[in-house]
mmCIF file of the N, C-alpha and C atoms, coordinates in Angstrom:
data_MODEL
# 
_entry.id   MODEL 
# 
loop_
_atom_site.group_PDB 
_atom_site.id 
_atom_site.type_symbol 
_atom_site.label_atom_id 
_atom_site.label_alt_id 
_atom_site.label_comp_id 
_atom_site.label_asym_id 
_atom_site.label_entity_id 
_atom_site.label_seq_id 
_atom_site.pdbx_PDB_ins_code 
_atom_site.Cartn_x 
_atom_site.Cartn_y 
_atom_site.Cartn_z 
_atom_site.occupancy 
_atom_site.B_iso_or_equiv 
_atom_site.pdbx_formal_charge 
_atom_site.auth_seq_id 
_atom_site.auth_comp_id 
_atom_site.auth_asym_id 
_atom_site.auth_atom_id 
_atom_site.pdbx_PDB_model_num 
ATOM 1   N N  . MET A 1 1  ? -57.315  93.553 -106.091 1.00 0.00 ? 1  MET A N  1 
ATOM 2   C CA . MET A 1 1  ? -58.693  93.650 -106.515 1.00 0.00 ? 1  MET A CA 1 
ATOM 3   C C  . MET A 1 1  ? -59.588  93.313 -105.327 1.00 0.00 ? 1  MET A C  1 
ATOM 4   N N  . ASP A 1 2  ? -60.675  94.076 -105.240 1.00 0.00 ? 2  ASP A N  1 
ATOM 5   C CA . ASP A 1 2  ? -61.540  93.911 -104.068 1.00 0.00 ? 2  ASP A CA 1 
ATOM 6   C C  . ASP A 1 2  ? -62.702  92.971 -104.365 1.00 0.00 ? 2  ASP A C  1 
ATOM 7   N N  . ALA A 1 3  ? -63.493  92.710 -103.325 1.00 0.00 ? 3  ALA A N  1 
ATOM 8   C CA . ALA A 1 3  ? -64.595  91.744 -103.415 1.00 0.00 ? 3  ALA A CA 1 
ATOM 9   C C  . ALA A 1 3  ? -65.695  92.234 -104.349 1.00 0.00 ? 3  ALA A C  1 
ATOM 10  N N  . THR A 1 4  ? -65.909  93.518 -104.433 1.00 0.00 ? 4  THR A N  1 
ATOM 11  C CA . THR A 1 4  ? -66.957  94.059 -105.303 1.00 0.00 ? 4  THR A CA 1 
ATOM 12  C C  . THR A 1 4  ? -66.667  93.724 -106.761 1.00 0.00 ? 4  THR A C  1 
ATOM 13  N N  . PHE A 1 5  ? -65.420  93.850 -107.156 1.00 0.00 ? 5  PHE A N  1 
ATOM 14  C CA . PHE A 1 5  ? -65.030  93.530 -108.523 1.00 0.00 ? 5  PHE A CA 1 
ATOM 15  C C  . PHE A 1 5  ? -65.340  92.065 -108.830 1.00 0.00 ? 5  PHE A C  1 
ATOM 16  N N  . TRP A 1 6  ? -64.941  91.162 -107.934 1.00 0.00 ? 6  TRP A N  1 
ATOM 17  C CA . TRP A 1 6  ? -65.170  89.742 -108.175 1.00 0.00 ? 6  TRP A CA 1 
ATOM 18  C C  . TRP A 1 6  ? -66.653  89.383 -108.130 1.00 0.00 ? 6  TRP A C  1 
ATOM 19  N N  . ALA A 1 7  ? -67.399  90.063 -107.288 1.00 0.00 ? 7  ALA A N  1 
ATOM 20  C CA . ALA A 1 7  ? -68.842  89.828 -107.250 1.00 0.00 ? 7  ALA A CA 1 
ATOM 21  C C  . ALA A 1 7  ? -69.474  90.264 -108.575 1.00 0.00 ? 7  ALA A C  1 
ATOM 22  N N  . THR A 1 8  ? -69.008  91.381 -109.119 1.00 0.00 ? 8  THR A N  1 
ATOM 23  C CA . THR A 1 8  ? -69.509  91.861 -110.408 1.00 0.00 ? 8  THR A CA 1 
ATOM 24  C C  . THR A 1 8  ? -69.138  90.893 -111.529 1.00 0.00 ? 8  THR A C  1 
ATOM 25  N N  . VAL A 1 9  ? -67.890  90.414 -111.514 1.00 0.00 ? 9  VAL A N  1 
ATOM 26  C CA . VAL A 1 9  ? -67.456  89.448 -112.523 1.00 0.00 ? 9  VAL A CA 1 
ATOM 27  C C  . VAL A 1 9  ? -68.295  88.172 -112.424 1.00 0.00 ? 9  VAL A C  1 
ATOM 28  N N  . ALA A 1 10 ? -68.533  87.694 -111.224 1.00 0.00 ? 10 ALA A N  1 
ATOM 29  C CA . ALA A 1 10 ? -69.330  86.481 -111.032 1.00 0.00 ? 10 ALA A CA 1 
ATOM 30  C C  . ALA A 1 10 ? -70.760  86.690 -111.523 1.00 0.00 ? 10 ALA A C  1 
ATOM 31  N N  . LEU A 1 11 ? -71.321  87.866 -111.253 1.00 0.00 ? 11 LEU A N  1 
ATOM 32  C CA . LEU A 1 11 ? -72.674  88.164 -111.702 1.00 0.00 ? 11 LEU A CA 1 
ATOM 33  C C  . LEU A 1 11 ? -72.746  88.189 -113.230 1.00 0.00 ? 11 LEU A C  1 
ATOM 34  N N  . VAL A 1 12 ? -71.780  88.807 -113.863 1.00 0.00 ? 12 VAL A N  1 
ATOM 35  C CA . VAL A 1 12 ? -71.759  88.863 -115.327 1.00 0.00 ? 12 VAL A CA 1 
ATOM 36  C C  . VAL A 1 12 ? -71.628  87.453 -115.906 1.00 0.00 ? 12 VAL A C  1 
ATOM 37  N N  . ILE A 1 13 ? -70.767  86.651 -115.333 1.00 0.00 ? 13 ILE A N  1 
ATOM 38  C CA . ILE A 1 13 ? -70.609  85.268 -115.802 1.00 0.00 ? 13 ILE A CA 1 
ATOM 39  C C  . ILE A 1 13 ? -71.908  84.486 -115.605 1.00 0.00 ? 13 ILE A C  1 
ATOM 40  N N  . PHE A 1 14 ? -72.535  84.633 -114.456 1.00 0.00 ? 14 PHE A N  1 
ATOM 41  C CA . PHE A 1 14 ? -73.792  83.952 -114.170 1.00 0.00 ? 14 PHE A CA 1 
ATOM 42  C C  . PHE A 1 14 ? -74.867  84.351 -115.177 1.00 0.00 ? 14 PHE A C  1 
ATOM 43  N N  . LEU A 1 15 ? -75.011  85.649 -115.410 1.00 0.00 ? 15 LEU A N  1 
ATOM 44  C CA . LEU A 1 15 ? -76.019  86.108 -116.369 1.00 0.00 ? 15 LEU A CA 1 
ATOM 45  C C  . LEU A 1 15 ? -75.695  85.614 -117.775 1.00 0.00 ? 15 LEU A C  1 
ATOM 46  N N  . GLY A 1 16 ? -74.426  85.579 -118.136 1.00 0.00 ? 16 GLY A N  1 
ATOM 47  C CA . GLY A 1 16 ? -74.027  85.053 -119.444 1.00 0.00 ? 16 GLY A CA 1 
ATOM 48  C C  . GLY A 1 16 ? -74.406  83.599 -119.597 1.00 0.00 ? 16 GLY A C  1 
ATOM 49  N N  . ILE A 1 17 ? -74.172  82.812 -118.568 1.00 0.00 ? 17 ILE A N  1 
ATOM 50  C CA . ILE A 1 17 ? -74.542  81.386 -118.610 1.00 0.00 ? 17 ILE A CA 1 
ATOM 51  C C  . ILE A 1 17 ? -76.054  81.239 -118.732 1.00 0.00 ? 17 ILE A C  1 
ATOM 52  N N  . MET A 1 18 ? -76.807  82.047 -117.984 1.00 0.00 ? 18 MET A N  1 
ATOM 53  C CA . MET A 1 18 ? -78.273  81.978 -118.047 1.00 0.00 ? 18 MET A CA 1 
ATOM 54  C C  . MET A 1 18 ? -78.773  82.285 -119.458 1.00 0.00 ? 18 MET A C  1 
ATOM 55  N N  . ILE A 1 19 ? -78.204  83.279 -120.076 1.00 0.00 ? 19 ILE A N  1 
ATOM 56  C CA . ILE A 1 19 ? -78.615  83.625 -121.436 1.00 0.00 ? 19 ILE A CA 1 
ATOM 57  C C  . ILE A 1 19 ? -78.179  82.526 -122.407 1.00 0.00 ? 19 ILE A C  1 
ATOM 58  N N  . TYR A 1 20 ? -76.997  81.973 -122.197 1.00 0.00 ? 20 TYR A N  1 
ATOM 59  C CA . TYR A 1 20 ? -76.471  80.926 -123.081 1.00 0.00 ? 20 TYR A CA 1 
ATOM 60  C C  . TYR A 1 20 ? -77.360  79.679 -123.071 1.00 0.00 ? 20 TYR A C  1 
ATOM 61  N N  . VAL A 1 21 ? -77.856  79.307 -121.890 1.00 0.00 ? 21 VAL A N  1 
ATOM 62  C CA . VAL A 1 21 ? -78.711  78.107 -121.810 1.00 0.00 ? 21 VAL A CA 1 
ATOM 63  C C  . VAL A 1 21 ? -80.181  78.446 -122.033 1.00 0.00 ? 21 VAL A C  1 
ATOM 64  N N  . LYS A 1 22 ? -80.454  79.664 -122.436 1.00 0.00 ? 22 LYS A N  1 
ATOM 65  C CA . LYS A 1 22 ? -81.788  80.130 -122.846 1.00 0.00 ? 22 LYS A CA 1 
ATOM 66  C C  . LYS A 1 22 ? -82.820  80.074 -121.726 1.00 0.00 ? 22 LYS A C  1 
ATOM 67  N N  . VAL A 1 23 ? -82.413  80.412 -120.528 1.00 0.00 ? 23 VAL A N  1 
ATOM 68  C CA . VAL A 1 23 ? -83.344  80.457 -119.401 1.00 0.00 ? 23 VAL A CA 1 
ATOM 69  C C  . VAL A 1 23 ? -84.434  81.497 -119.642 1.00 0.00 ? 23 VAL A C  1 
ATOM 70  N N  . PRO A 1 24 ? -84.105  82.705 -120.137 1.00 0.00 ? 24 PRO A N  1 
ATOM 71  C CA . PRO A 1 24 ? -85.189  83.667 -120.391 1.00 0.00 ? 24 PRO A CA 1 
ATOM 72  C C  . PRO A 1 24 ? -86.231  83.138 -121.372 1.00 0.00 ? 24 PRO A C  1 
ATOM 73  N N  . GLY A 1 25 ? -85.787  82.389 -122.381 1.00 0.00 ? 25 GLY A N  1 
ATOM 74  C CA . GLY A 1 25 ? -86.735  81.805 -123.328 1.00 0.00 ? 25 GLY A CA 1 
ATOM 75  C C  . GLY A 1 25 ? -87.631  80.774 -122.676 1.00 0.00 ? 25 GLY A C  1 
ATOM 76  N N  . MET A 1 26 ? -87.059  79.971 -121.779 1.00 0.00 ? 26 MET A N  1 
ATOM 77  C CA . MET A 1 26 ? -87.856  78.968 -121.076 1.00 0.00 ? 26 MET A CA 1 
ATOM 78  C C  . MET A 1 26 ? -88.876  79.649 -120.161 1.00 0.00 ? 26 MET A C  1 
ATOM 79  N N  . ILE A 1 27 ? -88.448  80.708 -119.508 1.00 0.00 ? 27 ILE A N  1 
ATOM 80  C CA . ILE A 1 27 ? -89.364  81.437 -118.623 1.00 0.00 ? 27 ILE A CA 1 
ATOM 81  C C  . ILE A 1 27 ? -90.486  82.059 -119.446 1.00 0.00 ? 27 ILE A C  1 
ATOM 82  N N  . THR A 1 28 ? -90.128  82.657 -120.570 1.00 0.00 ? 28 THR A N  1 
ATOM 83  C CA . THR A 1 28 ? -91.137  83.270 -121.442 1.00 0.00 ? 28 THR A CA 1 
ATOM 84  C C  . THR A 1 28 ? -92.126  82.230 -121.942 1.00 0.00 ? 28 THR A C  1 
ATOM 85  N N  . LYS A 1 29 ? -91.630  81.076 -122.360 1.00 0.00 ? 29 LYS A N  1 
ATOM 86  C CA . LYS A 1 29 ? -92.524  80.009 -122.838 1.00 0.00 ? 29 LYS A CA 1 
ATOM 87  C C  . LYS A 1 29 ? -93.447  79.540 -121.722 1.00 0.00 ? 29 LYS A C  1 
ATOM 88  N N  . SER A 1 30 ? -92.888  79.387 -120.536 1.00 0.00 ? 30 SER A N  1 
ATOM 89  C CA . SER A 1 30 ? -93.696  78.957 -119.398 1.00 0.00 ? 30 SER A CA 1 
ATOM 90  C C  . SER A 1 30 ? -94.803  79.970 -119.098 1.00 0.00 ? 30 SER A C  1 
ATOM 91  N N  . LEU A 1 31 ? -94.450  81.244 -119.134 1.00 0.00 ? 31 LEU A N  1 
ATOM 92  C CA . LEU A 1 31 ? -95.449  82.283 -118.873 1.00 0.00 ? 31 LEU A CA 1 
ATOM 93  C C  . LEU A 1 31 ? -96.501  82.337 -119.980 1.00 0.00 ? 31 LEU A C  1 
ATOM 94  N N  . ASP A 1 32 ? -96.076  82.147 -121.227 1.00 0.00 ? 32 ASP A N  1 
ATOM 95  C CA . ASP A 1 32 ? -97.029  82.127 -122.335 1.00 0.00 ? 32 ASP A CA 1 
ATOM 96  C C  . ASP A 1 32 ? -97.989  80.947 -122.213 1.00 0.00 ? 32 ASP A C  1 
ATOM 97  N N  . ASP A 1 33 ? -97.450  79.780 -121.836 1.00 0.00 ? 33 ASP A N  1 
ATOM 98  C CA . ASP A 1 33 ? -98.301  78.598 -121.644 1.00 0.00 ? 33 ASP A CA 1 
ATOM 99  C C  . ASP A 1 33 ? -99.316  78.840 -120.531 1.00 0.00 ? 33 ASP A C  1 
ATOM 100 N N  . ARG A 1 34 ? -98.855  79.463 -119.460 1.00 0.00 ? 34 ARG A N  1 
ATOM 101 C CA . ARG A 1 34 ? -99.753  79.745 -118.339 1.00 0.00 ? 34 ARG A CA 1 
ATOM 102 C C  . ARG A 1 34 ? -100.837 80.732 -118.762 1.00 0.00 ? 34 ARG A C  1 
ATOM 103 N N  . ALA A 1 35 ? -100.450 81.740 -119.524 1.00 0.00 ? 35 ALA A N  1 
ATOM 104 C CA . ALA A 1 35 ? -101.435 82.716 -120.004 1.00 0.00 ? 35 ALA A CA 1 
ATOM 105 C C  . ALA A 1 35 ? -102.469 82.031 -120.895 1.00 0.00 ? 35 ALA A C  1 
ATOM 106 N N  . ASP A 1 36 ? -102.034 81.100 -121.738 1.00 0.00 ? 36 ASP A N  1 
ATOM 107 C CA . ASP A 1 36 ? -102.966 80.358 -122.590 1.00 0.00 ? 36 ASP A CA 1 
ATOM 108 C C  . ASP A 1 36 ? -103.938 79.524 -121.762 1.00 0.00 ? 36 ASP A C  1 
ATOM 109 N N  . ARG A 1 37 ? -103.411 78.866 -120.719 1.00 0.00 ? 37 ARG A N  1 
ATOM 110 C CA . ARG A 1 37 ? -104.290 78.062 -119.848 1.00 0.00 ? 37 ARG A CA 1 
ATOM 111 C C  . ARG A 1 37 ? -105.317 78.957 -119.157 1.00 0.00 ? 37 ARG A C  1 
ATOM 112 N N  . ILE A 1 38 ? -104.873 80.097 -118.666 1.00 0.00 ? 38 ILE A N  1 
ATOM 113 C CA . ILE A 1 38 ? -105.795 81.017 -117.989 1.00 0.00 ? 38 ILE A CA 1 
ATOM 114 C C  . ILE A 1 38 ? -106.844 81.525 -118.966 1.00 0.00 ? 38 ILE A C  1 
ATOM 115 N N  . ARG A 1 39 ? -106.429 81.845 -120.183 1.00 0.00 ? 39 ARG A N  1 
ATOM 116 C CA . ARG A 1 39 ? -107.368 82.314 -121.209 1.00 0.00 ? 39 ARG A CA 1 
ATOM 117 C C  . ARG A 1 39 ? -108.407 81.240 -121.511 1.00 0.00 ? 39 ARG A C  1 
ATOM 118 N N  . ASP A 1 40 ? -107.972 79.998 -121.621 1.00 0.00 ? 40 ASP A N  1 
ATOM 119 C CA . ASP A 1 40 ? -108.898 78.891 -121.877 1.00 0.00 ? 40 ASP A CA 1 
ATOM 120 C C  . ASP A 1 40 ? -109.875 78.700 -120.715 1.00 0.00 ? 40 ASP A C  1 
ATOM 121 N N  . GLU A 1 41 ? -109.368 78.801 -119.498 1.00 0.00 ? 41 GLU A N  1 
ATOM 122 C CA . GLU A 1 41 ? -110.234 78.649 -118.336 1.00 0.00 ? 41 GLU A CA 1 
ATOM 123 C C  . GLU A 1 41 ? -111.266 79.772 -118.261 1.00 0.00 ? 41 GLU A C  1 
ATOM 124 N N  . LEU A 1 42 ? -110.853 80.993 -118.605 1.00 0.00 ? 42 LEU A N  1 
ATOM 125 C CA . LEU A 1 42 ? -111.801 82.103 -118.607 1.00 0.00 ? 42 LEU A CA 1 
ATOM 126 C C  . LEU A 1 42 ? -112.873 81.910 -119.672 1.00 0.00 ? 42 LEU A C  1 
ATOM 127 N N  . GLU A 1 43 ? -112.489 81.417 -120.829 1.00 0.00 ? 43 GLU A N  1 
ATOM 128 C CA . GLU A 1 43 ? -113.459 81.152 -121.894 1.00 0.00 ? 43 GLU A CA 1 
ATOM 129 C C  . GLU A 1 43 ? -114.433 80.057 -121.469 1.00 0.00 ? 43 GLU A C  1 
ATOM 130 N N  . GLN A 1 44 ? -113.921 79.014 -120.827 1.00 0.00 ? 44 GLN A N  1 
ATOM 131 C CA . GLN A 1 44 ? -114.794 77.941 -120.345 1.00 0.00 ? 44 GLN A CA 1 
ATOM 132 C C  . GLN A 1 44 ? -115.748 78.479 -119.277 1.00 0.00 ? 44 GLN A C  1 
ATOM 133 N N  . ALA A 1 45 ? -115.247 79.316 -118.386 1.00 0.00 ? 45 ALA A N  1 
ATOM 134 C CA . ALA A 1 45 ? -116.101 79.897 -117.348 1.00 0.00 ? 45 ALA A CA 1 
ATOM 135 C C  . ALA A 1 45 ? -117.190 80.768 -117.973 1.00 0.00 ? 45 ALA A C  1 
ATOM 136 N N  . ARG A 1 46 ? -116.844 81.515 -119.032 1.00 0.00 ? 46 ARG A N  1 
ATOM 137 C CA . ARG A 1 46 ? -117.833 82.351 -119.709 1.00 0.00 ? 46 ARG A CA 1 
ATOM 138 C C  . ARG A 1 46 ? -118.920 81.483 -120.327 1.00 0.00 ? 46 ARG A C  1 
ATOM 139 N N  . ARG A 1 47 ? -118.518 80.388 -120.979 1.00 0.00 ? 47 ARG A N  1 
ATOM 140 C CA . ARG A 1 47 ? -119.507 79.490 -121.587 1.00 0.00 ? 47 ARG A CA 1 
ATOM 141 C C  . ARG A 1 47 ? -120.412 78.865 -120.524 1.00 0.00 ? 47 ARG A C  1 
ATOM 142 N N  . LEU A 1 48 ? -119.814 78.436 -119.415 1.00 0.00 ? 48 LEU A N  1 
ATOM 143 C CA . LEU A 1 48 ? -120.618 77.840 -118.342 1.00 0.00 ? 48 LEU A CA 1 
ATOM 144 C C  . LEU A 1 48 ? -121.589 78.860 -117.752 1.00 0.00 ? 48 LEU A C  1 
ATOM 145 N N  . ARG A 1 49 ? -121.153 80.094 -117.634 1.00 0.00 ? 49 ARG A N  1 
ATOM 146 C CA . ARG A 1 49 ? -122.020 81.145 -117.097 1.00 0.00 ? 49 ARG A CA 1 
ATOM 147 C C  . ARG A 1 49 ? -123.201 81.380 -118.041 1.00 0.00 ? 49 ARG A C  1 
ATOM 148 N N  . GLU A 1 50 ? -122.929 81.438 -119.342 1.00 0.00 ? 50 GLU A N  1 
ATOM 149 C CA . GLU A 1 50 ? -124.014 81.625 -120.306 1.00 0.00 ? 50 GLU A CA 1 
ATOM 150 C C  . GLU A 1 50 ? -124.991 80.458 -120.256 1.00 0.00 ? 50 GLU A C  1 
ATOM 151 N N  . GLU A 1 51 ? -124.458 79.251 -120.137 1.00 0.00 ? 51 GLU A N  1 
ATOM 152 C CA . GLU A 1 51 ? -125.322 78.074 -120.056 1.00 0.00 ? 51 GLU A CA 1 
ATOM 153 C C  . GLU A 1 51 ? -126.185 78.130 -118.797 1.00 0.00 ? 51 GLU A C  1 
ATOM 154 N N  . ALA A 1 52 ? -125.591 78.542 -117.690 1.00 0.00 ? 52 ALA A N  1 
ATOM 155 C CA . ALA A 1 52 ? -126.341 78.646 -116.438 1.00 0.00 ? 52 ALA A CA 1 
ATOM 156 C C  . ALA A 1 52 ? -127.424 79.712 -116.545 1.00 0.00 ? 52 ALA A C  1 
ATOM 157 N N  . GLN A 1 53 ? -127.127 80.822 -117.214 1.00 0.00 ? 53 GLN A N  1 
ATOM 158 C CA . GLN A 1 53 ? -128.136 81.865 -117.385 1.00 0.00 ? 53 GLN A CA 1 
ATOM 159 C C  . GLN A 1 53 ? -129.293 81.377 -118.249 1.00 0.00 ? 53 GLN A C  1 
ATOM 160 N N  . GLU A 1 54 ? -128.982 80.596 -119.279 1.00 0.00 ? 54 GLU A N  1 
ATOM 161 C CA . GLU A 1 54 ? -130.038 80.030 -120.120 1.00 0.00 ? 54 GLU A CA 1 
ATOM 162 C C  . GLU A 1 54 ? -130.917 79.071 -119.324 1.00 0.00 ? 54 GLU A C  1 
ATOM 163 N N  . LEU A 1 55 ? -130.276 78.226 -118.518 1.00 0.00 ? 55 LEU A N  1 
ATOM 164 C CA . LEU A 1 55 ? -131.055 77.294 -117.688 1.00 0.00 ? 55 LEU A CA 1 
ATOM 165 C C  . LEU A 1 55 ? -131.928 78.049 -116.692 1.00 0.00 ? 55 LEU A C  1 
ATOM 166 N N  . LEU A 1 56 ? -131.377 79.093 -116.087 1.00 0.00 ? 56 LEU A N  1 
ATOM 167 C CA . LEU A 1 56 ? -132.157 79.887 -115.134 1.00 0.00 ? 56 LEU A CA 1 
ATOM 168 C C  . LEU A 1 56 ? -133.363 80.510 -115.823 1.00 0.00 ? 56 LEU A C  1 
ATOM 169 N N  . ALA A 1 57 ? -133.158 81.075 -117.003 1.00 0.00 ? 57 ALA A N  1 
ATOM 170 C CA . ALA A 1 57 ? -134.267 81.684 -117.733 1.00 0.00 ? 57 ALA A CA 1 
ATOM 171 C C  . ALA A 1 57 ? -135.328 80.642 -118.070 1.00 0.00 ? 57 ALA A C  1 
ATOM 172 N N  . GLU A 1 58 ? -134.892 79.440 -118.463 1.00 0.00 ? 58 GLU A N  1 
ATOM 173 C CA . GLU A 1 58 ? -135.836 78.375 -118.788 1.00 0.00 ? 58 GLU A CA 1 
ATOM 174 C C  . GLU A 1 58 ? -136.646 77.960 -117.554 1.00 0.00 ? 58 GLU A C  1 
ATOM 175 N N  . TYR A 1 59 ? -135.978 77.801 -116.420 1.00 0.00 ? 59 TYR A N  1 
ATOM 176 C CA . TYR A 1 59 ? -136.697 77.413 -115.200 1.00 0.00 ? 59 TYR A CA 1 
ATOM 177 C C  . TYR A 1 59 ? -137.633 78.516 -114.725 1.00 0.00 ? 59 TYR A C  1 
ATOM 178 N N  . GLN A 1 60 ? -137.224 79.751 -114.887 1.00 0.00 ? 60 GLN A N  1 
ATOM 179 C CA . GLN A 1 60 ? -138.118 80.852 -114.511 1.00 0.00 ? 60 GLN A CA 1 
ATOM 180 C C  . GLN A 1 60 ? -139.354 80.865 -115.411 1.00 0.00 ? 60 GLN A C  1 
ATOM 181 N N  . ARG A 1 61 ? -139.165 80.610 -116.707 1.00 0.00 ? 61 ARG A N  1 
ATOM 182 C CA . ARG A 1 61 ? -140.291 80.556 -117.637 1.00 0.00 ? 61 ARG A CA 1 
ATOM 183 C C  . ARG A 1 61 ? -141.231 79.407 -117.260 1.00 0.00 ? 61 ARG A C  1 
ATOM 184 N N  . LYS A 1 62 ? -140.663 78.252 -116.953 1.00 0.00 ? 62 LYS A N  1 
ATOM 185 C CA . LYS A 1 62 ? -141.488 77.108 -116.560 1.00 0.00 ? 62 LYS A CA 1 
ATOM 186 C C  . LYS A 1 62 ? -142.237 77.396 -115.258 1.00 0.00 ? 62 LYS A C  1 
ATOM 187 N N  . ARG A 1 63 ? -141.577 78.077 -114.319 1.00 0.00 ? 63 ARG A N  1 
ATOM 188 C CA . ARG A 1 63 ? -142.237 78.397 -113.057 1.00 0.00 ? 63 ARG A CA 1 
ATOM 189 C C  . ARG A 1 63 ? -143.417 79.331 -113.290 1.00 0.00 ? 63 ARG A C  1 
ATOM 190 N N  . LYS A 1 64 ? -143.231 80.324 -114.154 1.00 0.00 ? 64 LYS A N  1 
ATOM 191 C CA . LYS A 1 64 ? -144.327 81.256 -114.443 1.00 0.00 ? 64 LYS A CA 1 
ATOM 192 C C  . LYS A 1 64 ? -145.489 80.532 -115.115 1.00 0.00 ? 64 LYS A C  1 
ATOM 193 N N  . GLU A 1 65 ? -145.155 79.628 -116.034 1.00 0.00 ? 65 GLU A N  1 
ATOM 194 C CA . GLU A 1 65 ? -146.209 78.852 -116.683 1.00 0.00 ? 65 GLU A CA 1 
ATOM 195 C C  . GLU A 1 65 ? -146.956 77.995 -115.669 1.00 0.00 ? 65 GLU A C  1 
ATOM 196 N N  . ALA A 1 66 ? -146.222 77.387 -114.751 1.00 0.00 ? 66 ALA A N  1 
ATOM 197 C CA . ALA A 1 66 ? -146.852 76.549 -113.723 1.00 0.00 ? 66 ALA A CA 1 
ATOM 198 C C  . ALA A 1 66 ? -147.725 77.393 -112.805 1.00 0.00 ? 66 ALA A C  1 
ATOM 199 N N  . GLU A 1 67 ? -147.275 78.594 -112.466 1.00 0.00 ? 67 GLU A N  1 
ATOM 200 C CA . GLU A 1 67 ? -148.083 79.474 -111.618 1.00 0.00 ? 67 GLU A CA 1 
ATOM 201 C C  . GLU A 1 67 ? -149.363 79.883 -112.339 1.00 0.00 ? 67 GLU A C  1 
ATOM 202 N N  . LYS A 1 68 ? -149.276 80.187 -113.634 1.00 0.00 ? 68 LYS A N  1 
ATOM 203 C CA . LYS A 1 68 ? -150.465 80.552 -114.409 1.00 0.00 ? 68 LYS A CA 1 
ATOM 204 C C  . LYS A 1 68 ? -151.428 79.375 -114.488 1.00 0.00 ? 68 LYS A C  1 
ATOM 205 N N  . GLU A 1 69 ? -150.883 78.189 -114.720 1.00 0.00 ? 69 GLU A N  1 
ATOM 206 C CA . GLU A 1 69 ? -151.718 76.988 -114.796 1.00 0.00 ? 69 GLU A CA 1 
ATOM 207 C C  . GLU A 1 69 ? -152.407 76.728 -113.454 1.00 0.00 ? 69 GLU A C  1 
ATOM 208 N N  . ALA A 1 70 ? -151.646 76.879 -112.362 1.00 0.00 ? 70 ALA A N  1 
ATOM 209 C CA . ALA A 1 70 ? -152.242 76.653 -111.040 1.00 0.00 ? 70 ALA A CA 1 
ATOM 210 C C  . ALA A 1 70 ? -153.331 77.687 -110.759 1.00 0.00 ? 70 ALA A C  1 
ATOM 211 N N  . ALA A 1 71 ? -153.090 78.936 -111.133 1.00 0.00 ? 71 ALA A N  1 
ATOM 212 C CA . ALA A 1 71 ? -154.092 79.976 -110.916 1.00 0.00 ? 71 ALA A CA 1 
ATOM 213 C C  . ALA A 1 71 ? -155.333 79.708 -111.767 1.00 0.00 ? 71 ALA A C  1 
ATOM 214 N N  . ARG A 1 72 ? -155.143 79.272 -112.998 1.00 0.00 ? 72 ARG A N  1 
ATOM 215 C CA . ARG A 1 72 ? -156.271 78.964 -113.874 1.00 0.00 ? 72 ARG A CA 1 
ATOM 216 C C  . ARG A 1 72 ? -157.092 77.807 -113.312 1.00 0.00 ? 72 ARG A C  1 
ATOM 217 N N  . GLU A 1 73 ? -156.414 76.748 -112.857 1.00 0.00 ? 73 GLU A N  1 
ATOM 218 C CA . GLU A 1 73 ? -157.130 75.603 -112.281 1.00 0.00 ? 73 GLU A CA 1 
ATOM 219 C C  . GLU A 1 73 ? -157.862 75.998 -110.999 1.00 0.00 ? 73 GLU A C  1 
ATOM 220 N N  . PHE A 1 74 ? -157.232 76.860 -110.205 1.00 0.00 ? 74 PHE A N  1 
ATOM 221 C CA . PHE A 1 74 ? -157.876 77.322 -108.979 1.00 0.00 ? 74 PHE A CA 1 
ATOM 222 C C  . PHE A 1 74 ? -159.157 78.083 -109.314 1.00 0.00 ? 74 PHE A C  1 
ATOM 223 N N  . MET A 1 75 ? -159.053 78.957 -110.332 1.00 0.00 ? 75 MET A N  1 
ATOM 224 C CA . MET A 1 75 ? -160.223 79.748 -110.709 1.00 0.00 ? 75 MET A CA 1 
ATOM 225 C C  . MET A 1 75 ? -161.340 78.856 -111.273 1.00 0.00 ? 75 MET A C  1 
ATOM 226 N N  . GLU A 1 76 ? -160.942 77.788 -111.997 1.00 0.00 ? 76 GLU A N  1 
ATOM 227 C CA . GLU A 1 76 ? -161.948 76.880 -112.535 1.00 0.00 ? 76 GLU A CA 1 
ATOM 228 C C  . GLU A 1 76 ? -162.672 76.132 -111.431 1.00 0.00 ? 76 GLU A C  1 
ATOM 229 N N  . ARG A 1 77 ? -161.956 75.739 -110.396 1.00 0.00 ? 77 ARG A N  1 
ATOM 230 C CA . ARG A 1 77 ? -162.569 74.988 -109.308 1.00 0.00 ? 77 ARG A CA 1 
ATOM 231 C C  . ARG A 1 77 ? -163.333 75.870 -108.330 1.00 0.00 ? 77 ARG A C  1 
ATOM 232 N N  . TYR A 1 78 ? -162.726 77.002 -107.946 1.00 0.00 ? 78 TYR A N  1 
ATOM 233 C CA . TYR A 1 78 ? -163.280 77.792 -106.863 1.00 0.00 ? 78 TYR A CA 1 
ATOM 234 C C  . TYR A 1 78 ? -163.783 79.156 -107.306 1.00 0.00 ? 78 TYR A C  1 
ATOM 235 N N  . GLY A 1 79 ? -163.583 79.511 -108.564 1.00 0.00 ? 79 GLY A N  1 
ATOM 236 C CA . GLY A 1 79 ? -163.912 80.854 -109.041 1.00 0.00 ? 79 GLY A CA 1 
ATOM 237 C C  . GLY A 1 79 ? -165.291 81.028 -109.423 1.00 0.00 ? 79 GLY A C  1 
# 
């Protein structure tokens, strides 16, 4: 018997042991957990982005109000 035969037998035995100790299941669980973490992080990033957009809109509104107030006061004094 040649080396190729024994290499094939060793590979089959190795894969059998891996399946027996449920390595594919552990890998799948690990990948599922990672996907869940990534999904949670993306959701958190989306919420933070929405919050930042709301704050930006609020500050822009306040700036416009302040500019109108400053223009009104200027017109009252110098207009």
